[in-house]
C-alpha positions in Angstrom: -95.3 53.5 177.3 -97.6 51.3 179.5 -96.3 47.9 180.5 -97.9 44.9 178.8 -100.1 42.8 180.9 -98.3 39.7 182.1 -99.7 36.4 180.9 -100.7 34.0 183.7 -99.6 30.5 183.0 -102.4 28.0 183.0 -103.0 25.8 186.0 -102.5 22.4 184.4 -104.5 20.6 187.1 -107.4 22.8 186.1 -107.2 22.2 182.3 -110.3 20.4 180.8 -110.7 19.0 177.3 -114.2 19.7 176.2 -116.0 19.5 172.8 -116.5 23.0 171.5 -119.9 24.8 171.6 -121.1 27.2 168.9 -120.1 30.2 171.0 -116.5 28.9 171.1 -116.0 29.0 167.3 -115.0 32.6 167.0 -112.1 32.3 169.5 -111.2 28.9 168.1 -110.9 30.5 164.6 -108.6 33.2 166.1 -106.3 30.6 167.7 -106.1 28.6 164.5 -105.5 31.7 162.4 -102.4 32.5 164.5 -101.3 28.8 164.4 -101.4 28.6 160.6 -100.6 32.1 159.5 -97.0 31.1 158.7 -97.6 27.5 157.7 -96.0 27.0 154.3 -99.0 25.0 152.9 -101.5 27.7 153.8 -99.1 30.5 152.6 -99.0 28.6 149.2 -102.7 27.8 149.0 -103.9 31.3 149.8 -101.1 33.1 148.0 -99.2 35.0 150.7 -97.6 37.3 148.1 -100.9 38.6 146.9 -102.9 41.3 148.7 -105.5 40.0 151.0 -103.7 36.8 152.3 -104.8 37.4 155.9 -108.4 37.9 154.9 -108.5 34.8 152.7 -106.9 32.7 155.5 -109.3 34.0 158.1 -112.3 33.3 155.9 -111.1 29.8 155.0 -110.6 28.9 158.7 -114.0 30.3 159.6 -115.8 28.4 156.9 -114.0 25.2 157.8 -115.0 25.5 161.4 -118.6 26.2 160.4 -118.6 23.2 158.1 -117.2 21.0 161.0 -119.9 22.3 163.3 -122.7 21.7 160.8 -121.4 18.2 160.0 -120.9 17.4 163.8 -117.3 16.6 163.4 -115.3 16.4 166.6 -113.7 19.7 167.7 -111.9 19.7 171.0 -110.9 22.7 173.1 -108.6 22.9 176.1 -110.1 25.2 178.7 -108.7 26.8 181.8 -112.0 27.7 183.5 -113.7 29.7 180.7 -110.5 30.5 178.8 -110.1 28.6 175.5 -106.4 27.9 175.1 -106.0 25.2 172.5 -108.0 23.7 169.7 -108.0 20.5 167.6 -110.4 19.6 164.8 -110.8 16.1 163.4 -112.7 14.5 160.5 -114.3 11.2 161.6 -114.3 8.0 159.7 -117.7 8.9 158.2 -117.0 9.3 154.4 -119.9 11.8 153.9 -117.7 14.6 155.2 -115.0 14.2 152.6 -112.8 16.5 150.7 -115.6 18.0 148.6 -117.6 18.9 151.7 -121.2 20.0 150.8 -122.2 22.5 148.2 -122.9 25.5 150.5 -119.4 25.1 152.0 -117.8 25.2 148.6 -119.9 28.2 147.5 -118.9 30.2 150.6 -115.2 29.2 150.2 -115.3 30.3 146.6 -116.7 33.6 147.6 -114.3 34.2 150.5 -111.1 32.3 149.8 -111.3 32.3 146.0 -111.3 29.5 143.4 -107.6 28.7 143.6 -107.6 28.4 147.4 -110.7 26.3 147.5 -109.5 24.0 144.8 -106.1 23.6 146.5 -107.6 22.7 149.8 -109.9 20.1 148.2 -107.0 18.7 146.1 -104.7 18.5 149.1 -107.2 16.6 151.2 -107.9 14.1 148.4 -104.3 13.5 147.8 -103.6 12.9 151.5 -106.5 10.5 151.9 -105.2 8.4 148.9 -102.0 7.7 150.8 -103.5 6.8 154.2 -103.0 3.0 154.8 -106.5 2.5 156.4 -110.1 2.4 155.4 -111.8 3.9 158.4 -109.8 6.5 160.4 -109.8 10.0 161.9 -108.0 12.8 160.1 -106.5 15.6 162.2 -107.2 18.7 160.1 -106.3 21.6 162.6 -104.4 21.8 165.8 -103.3 25.0 167.6 -102.3 26.4 170.9 -102.8 30.1 171.8 -99.4 31.8 171.3 -99.4 33.1 174.8 -99.7 29.6 176.3 -97.3 27.6 174.2 -94.5 25.5 175.8 -96.7 24.9 178.9 -97.5 21.2 178.0 -100.9 22.0 176.5 -100.0 20.3 173.2 -99.4 17.0 174.9 -102.7 17.3 176.8 -104.5 18.0 173.5 -102.8 15.0 171.9 -104.2 12.8 174.7 -107.7 14.2 174.1 -107.3 13.6 170.3 -106.4 10.0 171.0 -109.4 9.7 173.3 -111.7 10.8 170.5 -110.4 8.2 168.2 -110.8 5.5 170.9 -114.4 6.4 171.4 -115.1 5.2 167.9 -114.4 1.4 167.8 -114.4 1.5 164.0 -111.5 3.9 163.7 -108.2 2.4 162.8 -106.1 5.4 163.8 -105.4 9.1 163.1 -103.7 10.6 160.1 -102.1 14.0 159.9 -100.3 16.0 157.2 -97.4 18.0 158.7 -95.9 20.9 156.8 -93.9 22.5 159.6 -90.7 20.6 160.3 -90.6 21.8 163.9 -93.9 19.9 164.5 -92.6 16.5 163.4 -91.0 15.7 166.8 -94.2 16.6 168.5 -96.2 14.1 166.6 -93.4 11.5 166.8 -93.7 11.8 170.6 -97.4 11.1 170.3 -96.7 7.8 168.6 -97.3 9.0 165.0 -95.2 7.2 162.5 -93.8 8.7 159.3 -95.4 7.3 156.2 -93.9 9.4 153.4 -93.0 12.8 152.1 -96.0 14.1 150.1 -96.0 17.1 147.7 -99.1 19.2 147.4 -99.0 22.3 145.3 -95.5 23.8 145.7 -95.1 22.4 149.2 -93.6 19.1 150.5 -95.1 17.9 153.8 -94.9 14.7 155.7 -97.8 12.3 156.1 -98.0 10.6 159.5 -100.3 8.0 161.0 -101.0 6.9 164.6 -102.3 3.4 164.5 -104.9 2.3 167.0 -103.2 0.4 169.8 
């Protein structure tokens, strides 16, 4: 049995935060798929107990990234030279890119993720937005680090890059995030995100957090 190839730890001095290009979306989707495969919210929305869960989740993430790209919403990647190691996707304060997205996104989502999954995603985002204590703000929709490069400090570098995106927009009051994995709460608390409330969406209870502009 051949030995598996050793993973080379990234050179943190060489890591650059860059907005994603179209050619990065496929790898970004793969990173996010692995990050959210075992997330309770996505397992509930895309019905993990029914055949085809992985396919529905992949399709949903792919369509989300395509929608972000077409709407020119900020998508950040951490690169070690040409290797994409981590991804974060935000929705800007512009209300035109809201929970309903645009018609072709909803049509594609219905065809790939199904009616239930599409409705659950839209309902979740609307509910979260109703509880954010701000008018104009960024919403962190996706964040993930490649599993081979976790626990190397990349998450904190990505957090700084996310904060930088928010500060580039003088109208933004902060960044909201809906956290459904308990192990991630301390990560966001370290990034100065404050707990707002526990919020139930579908059959899952998550925690709504907000990082106010300093």
